[in-house]
C-alpha positions as CSV (number, residue, x, y, z in Angstrom):
1,X,42.8,-32.5,9.9
2,X,43.1,-34.8,6.9
3,X,40.9,-37.5,5.4
4,X,42.5,-39.1,2.4
5,X,40.8,-39.9,-0.9
6,X,39.0,-43.3,-1.0
7,X,39.5,-43.6,2.7
8,X,36.1,-45.4,3.0
9,X,36.0,-46.7,-0.5
10,X,33.3,-49.3,-1.3
11,X,32.0,-49.6,2.3
12,X,28.6,-50.8,1.0
13,X,27.2,-51.3,4.6
14,X,28.0,-47.7,5.6
15,X,24.7,-45.8,6.1
16,X,25.6,-42.9,8.3
17,X,28.7,-40.6,9.1
18,X,29.0,-38.0,11.9
19,X,31.6,-35.3,12.0
20,X,31.8,-34.3,15.7
21,X,32.3,-30.9,17.1
22,X,34.0,-28.3,14.8
23,X,35.8,-30.5,12.3
24,X,39.4,-29.5,11.7
25,X,39.1,-30.7,8.1
26,X,39.4,-27.6,5.8
27,X,36.9,-29.0,3.4
28,X,35.2,-32.1,1.8
29,X,36.6,-34.5,-0.7
30,X,34.1,-36.3,-2.9
31,X,36.3,-39.5,-3.1
32,X,36.4,-40.2,0.6
33,X,33.2,-42.2,0.5
34,X,33.6,-43.4,-3.0
35,X,31.1,-46.2,-4.1
36,X,29.5,-46.2,-0.6
37,X,26.3,-46.8,-2.3
38,X,24.1,-47.2,0.8
39,X,25.3,-44.0,2.5
40,X,22.2,-42.0,3.4
41,X,23.0,-39.4,6.1
42,X,25.9,-37.3,7.1
43,X,25.7,-35.5,10.4
44,X,27.6,-32.3,11.2
45,X,27.5,-29.2,13.3
46,X,26.5,-25.7,11.9
47,X,30.1,-24.5,12.5
48,X,31.5,-27.3,10.4
49,X,29.0,-27.0,7.6
50,X,29.5,-23.2,7.6
51,X,33.3,-23.7,7.1
52,X,32.7,-26.2,4.3
53,X,30.0,-23.9,2.7
54,X,27.6,-26.8,2.8
55,X,23.7,-26.3,3.4
56,X,21.8,-29.0,5.4
57,X,19.2,-30.9,3.5
58,X,18.6,-33.8,1.1
59,X,20.3,-34.7,-2.4
60,X,23.8,-33.5,-1.4
61,X,26.5,-34.8,-3.7
62,X,29.5,-32.9,-2.4
63,X,30.7,-35.9,-0.4
64,X,30.3,-38.8,-3.0
65,X,31.7,-39.0,-6.6
66,X,30.4,-42.4,-7.2
67,X,27.6,-43.2,-4.7
68,X,23.8,-42.9,-4.2
69,X,22.5,-41.2,-7.5
70,X,20.5,-38.8,-5.4
71,X,23.2,-37.9,-3.0
72,X,23.0,-38.0,0.8
73,X,21.0,-36.0,3.4
74,X,23.0,-33.5,5.3
75,X,21.6,-33.3,8.9
76,X,22.5,-30.5,11.4
77,X,23.7,-31.8,14.8
78,X,21.6,-30.3,17.4
79,X,21.4,-30.3,21.2
80,X,18.0,-31.3,22.6
81,X,16.8,-29.4,25.7
82,X,13.7,-30.5,27.7
83,X,11.9,-27.7,29.6
84,X,9.4,-29.1,32.1
85,X,6.9,-27.3,34.4
86,X,3.4,-26.2,35.0
87,X,1.5,-23.1,34.4
88,X,3.0,-20.5,32.1
89,X,6.2,-20.9,30.3
90,X,8.1,-17.5,30.6
91,X,11.2,-16.1,29.1
92,X,13.0,-16.4,32.5
93,X,12.2,-20.1,32.6
94,X,13.4,-20.5,29.0
95,X,16.7,-18.4,29.6
96,X,17.6,-20.5,32.8
97,X,17.4,-23.6,30.6
98,X,19.2,-22.5,27.5
99,X,21.4,-19.7,28.5
100,X,24.4,-21.8,29.2
101,X,24.4,-23.2,25.7
102,X,26.7,-21.6,23.2
103,X,24.6,-19.5,20.9
104,X,26.1,-21.1,17.9
105,X,24.9,-24.5,18.9
106,X,21.4,-25.3,17.3
107,X,18.9,-26.5,19.9
108,X,15.8,-28.6,19.7
109,X,13.5,-27.7,22.6
110,X,10.9,-30.1,24.0
111,X,8.4,-28.5,26.2
112,X,6.6,-30.7,28.8
113,X,3.7,-29.9,31.2
114,X,3.1,-26.2,30.7
115,X,-0.4,-24.8,30.0
116,X,0.6,-21.5,28.3
117,X,3.6,-20.1,26.5
118,X,4.2,-16.5,27.4
119,X,4.3,-13.7,24.8
120,X,8.1,-13.3,24.9
121,X,9.1,-16.9,26.0
122,X,11.6,-17.7,23.1
123,X,11.7,-14.3,21.5
124,X,14.9,-13.7,19.5
125,X,16.3,-17.2,20.4
126,X,18.7,-17.3,17.3
127,X,19.8,-20.9,17.9
128,X,16.3,-22.5,18.3
129,X,15.7,-24.8,15.2
130,X,13.0,-27.0,16.4
131,X,10.3,-26.9,19.2
132,X,7.8,-29.6,20.4
133,X,4.7,-28.2,22.0
134,X,2.9,-30.6,24.3
135,X,-0.9,-31.3,24.2
136,X,-1.2,-29.6,27.6
137,X,-0.7,-26.2,26.1
138,X,-4.0,-24.3,25.4
139,X,-2.6,-20.8,24.7
140,X,0.4,-19.4,22.9
141,X,1.1,-15.7,23.3
142,X,-1.5,-12.9,23.6
143,X,-3.5,-10.3,21.7
144,X,-2.2,-7.0,20.4
145,X,-1.6,-4.5,23.2
146,X,-1.6,-0.8,22.3
147,X,-0.9,-1.5,18.6
148,X,2.3,-3.3,19.4
149,X,2.8,-6.9,20.1
150,X,5.4,-9.5,21.2
151,X,5.4,-13.1,19.8
152,X,6.6,-16.1,21.8
153,X,8.9,-17.1,18.9
154,X,9.3,-13.7,17.2
155,X,12.5,-13.4,15.4
156,X,13.6,-16.9,15.9
157,X,15.2,-16.8,12.4
158,X,16.5,-20.4,12.4
159,X,13.3,-22.1,13.7
160,X,12.4,-24.5,10.9
161,X,10.2,-27.2,12.6
162,X,7.3,-26.9,15.1
163,X,5.8,-30.1,16.3
164,X,2.4,-30.1,18.1
165,X,2.0,-33.1,20.2
166,X,-0.8,-35.6,19.3
167,X,-4.2,-34.7,20.9
168,X,-3.3,-31.1,21.2
169,X,-5.7,-28.9,23.2
170,X,-4.4,-25.7,21.7
171,X,-7.0,-23.1,21.0
172,X,-5.2,-19.7,20.9
173,X,-2.2,-18.7,18.7
174,X,-1.5,-15.1,19.7
175,X,-0.4,-12.1,17.7
176,X,3.2,-12.3,16.3
177,X,3.6,-15.9,17.6
178,X,5.9,-16.9,14.7
179,X,6.6,-13.4,13.3
180,X,9.8,-13.3,11.2
181,X,10.6,-17.0,11.7
182,X,12.1,-16.9,8.2
183,X,13.3,-20.5,8.2
184,X,9.8,-21.9,8.9
185,X,8.5,-23.4,5.7
186,X,5.6,-25.6,7.0
187,X,3.4,-26.1,9.9
188,X,0.4,-28.0,10.8
189,X,-2.1,-26.1,12.9
190,X,-4.0,-28.4,15.4
191,X,-7.8,-28.8,14.6
192,X,-8.8,-27.4,18.1
193,X,-7.3,-23.8,17.3
194,X,-10.1,-21.1,17.3
195,X,-8.0,-17.9,17.3
196,X,-5.0,-16.9,15.1
197,X,-3.7,-13.4,16.1
198,X,-2.5,-10.5,14.1
199,X,0.8,-11.2,12.3
200,X,0.9,-14.6,13.8
201,X,2.7,-16.1,10.7
202,X,3.9,-12.9,9.0
203,X,7.3,-12.8,7.4
204,X,7.7,-16.6,7.5
205,X,8.7,-18.9,4.5
206,X,5.6,-21.0,4.5
207,X,4.8,-22.2,1.1
208,X,1.3,-23.3,2.0
209,X,-0.9,-23.6,5.0
210,X,-4.3,-25.1,6.1
211,X,-6.6,-23.2,8.4
212,X,-8.6,-25.7,10.4
213,X,-12.4,-25.4,10.3
214,X,-12.4,-24.7,14.1
215,X,-10.8,-21.2,13.6
216,X,-13.4,-18.6,14.1
217,X,-11.1,-15.6,14.3
218,X,-8.3,-14.9,11.9
219,X,-6.9,-11.5,12.5
220,X,-5.4,-9.0,10.0
221,X,-1.9,-9.5,8.7
222,X,-2.0,-13.2,10.0
223,X,-0.1,-14.3,6.9
224,X,1.1,-10.9,5.6
225,X,4.5,-10.5,3.8
226,X,5.1,-14.2,3.3
227,X,7.1,-14.2,0.0
228,X,6.9,-18.0,-0.6
229,X,3.2,-18.6,0.2
230,X,1.5,-20.0,-2.7
231,X,-1.7,-21.7,-1.4
232,X,-4.1,-21.5,1.5
233,X,-6.7,-24.2,2.4
234,X,-9.7,-23.4,4.6
235,X,-10.7,-26.8,5.9
236,X,-14.3,-28.1,6.1
237,X,-17.1,-25.7,7.0
238,X,-15.1,-22.8,8.2
239,X,-16.1,-21.1,11.4
240,X,-14.9,-17.8,10.0
241,X,-17.9,-15.6,9.2
242,X,-16.4,-13.3,6.5
243,X,-13.2,-12.6,4.6
244,X,-10.7,-9.8,5.2
245,X,-8.5,-8.4,2.5
246,X,-5.6,-7.8,4.9
247,X,-5.1,-11.5,5.9
248,X,-2.5,-12.0,3.2
249,X,-1.3,-8.5,2.6
250,X,1.9,-8.3,0.5
251,X,2.1,-12.0,0.1
252,X,2.4,-11.4,-3.5
253,X,2.9,-15.0,-4.7
254,X,-0.2,-16.3,-3.3
255,X,-1.9,-18.1,-6.2
256,X,-4.7,-20.3,-4.8
257,X,-7.2,-20.4,-2.0
258,X,-9.1,-23.8,-1.5
259,X,-12.4,-23.9,0.3
260,X,-15.6,-26.0,0.5
261,X,-18.7,-24.8,-1.2
262,X,-20.4,-24.3,2.1
263,X,-17.6,-22.0,3.2
264,X,-17.7,-20.0,-0.1
265,X,-21.5,-19.7,0.0
266,X,-21.2,-18.2,3.5
267,X,-18.7,-15.8,2.3
268,X,-20.5,-15.0,-0.8
269,X,-17.5,-15.9,-2.9
270,X,-17.7,-17.4,-6.4
271,X,-14.9,-19.9,-7.5
272,X,-12.6,-18.9,-10.3
273,X,-9.6,-16.7,-11.1
274,X,-8.8,-13.1,-10.2
275,X,-10.6,-12.9,-6.9
276,X,-9.4,-9.8,-5.0
277,X,-11.4,-10.4,-1.9
278,X,-8.5,-11.8,0.1
279,X,-5.8,-9.2,-0.9
280,X,-2.5,-10.5,-1.8
281,X,-1.4,-10.3,-5.5
282,X,-2.7,-7.3,-7.5
283,X,-4.4,-9.6,-10.0
284,X,-6.1,-11.6,-7.2
285,X,-6.1,-15.3,-6.6
286,X,-7.8,-18.4,-7.9
287,X,-10.6,-19.8,-5.8
288,X,-10.9,-23.5,-6.0
289,X,-13.7,-25.6,-4.5
290,X,-12.8,-28.7,-2.4
291,X,-15.2,-30.9,-0.7
292,X,-14.6,-33.1,2.5
293,X,-14.0,-36.7,1.7
294,X,-17.1,-38.8,2.6
295,X,-16.7,-40.8,5.7
296,X,-15.8,-44.4,5.1
297,X,-18.6,-46.9,5.6
298,X,-18.4,-49.1,8.7
299,X,-17.0,-52.6,8.4
300,X,-19.3,-55.3,6.9
301,X,-21.1,-57.3,9.5
302,X,-23.3,-60.5,9.6
303,X,-26.6,-60.9,11.5
304,X,-27.6,-64.4,12.5
305,X,-31.3,-64.8,13.1
306,X,-33.0,-67.5,15.1
307,X,-34.2,-69.3,11.9
308,X,-30.3,-69.5,10.9
309,X,-30.7,-67.1,8.2
310,X,-27.7,-64.9,7.7
311,X,-27.8,-61.3,6.4
312,X,-24.8,-59.1,5.7
313,X,-27.2,-56.2,6.0
314,X,-30.8,-56.5,7.0
315,X,-33.5,-55.6,4.3
316,X,-35.0,-52.1,5.1
317,X,-38.4,-53.6,5.7
318,X,-37.3,-56.4,8.0
319,X,-38.8,-56.4,11.4
320,X,-37.1,-58.2,14.2
């Protein structure tokens, strides 16, 4: 219930501190870890941080008066739940695995083995903060049905991190998949994805996103009403045939769209400011050309000929 001032004064080897459960401390004292110059991370539950009115994240200086000049990183304690199986991951399977967890406990879900994630699997899971999607999953959600749709992670308001396992085989991100995931600020779409559904990322807090060259279908409203979205990159020679002015509808802070010259030529789009082909801000966006980085040259090699002549690279006219 009480932690006195300077209780851990000048503990220079102290790097992490964990406040377990719902701490009985009424608040924080910035002299407790005075001069703990190597303190980097403080872990606490959401209930504790809420009571102390502290937001998770880096550069927090509430705990240290004289310590690291950039403060410490406040990390939310989460419970990790592994959901394993085959076939389709349904809402019933998800519920049976997380229903016994207090809905105020943040959970990190690791999915294993499944090939598909059903359209309502995690819908409205308020305590889901992170999910790891395995490379066995090829499809998430479904297409729009009768002008209405459900998304697998729809209204998971606290979901802030989505991890796609290395060597992902994902090809399909269905309609409304991350709809209203308002804590989601970044995501890396696997380069195998070909379809992104209607409203898939609508009403998220993404600040930027890259659309892989493999995507051939980007449905309307895919990134609509994203208030923090500032830039979109279309990678490589995009498989998308033409642009749609409803992709970014009401994402009024969108400023820049990056694409290769090959992609822009196909879309008949000219680089420059105030382009209104994509929707978004009333004044349009700036189109900036990017080009793929050239593939690095292979490693140098030596060739030893029978006459003991050594070439790092054979002359173009040399006949062996």
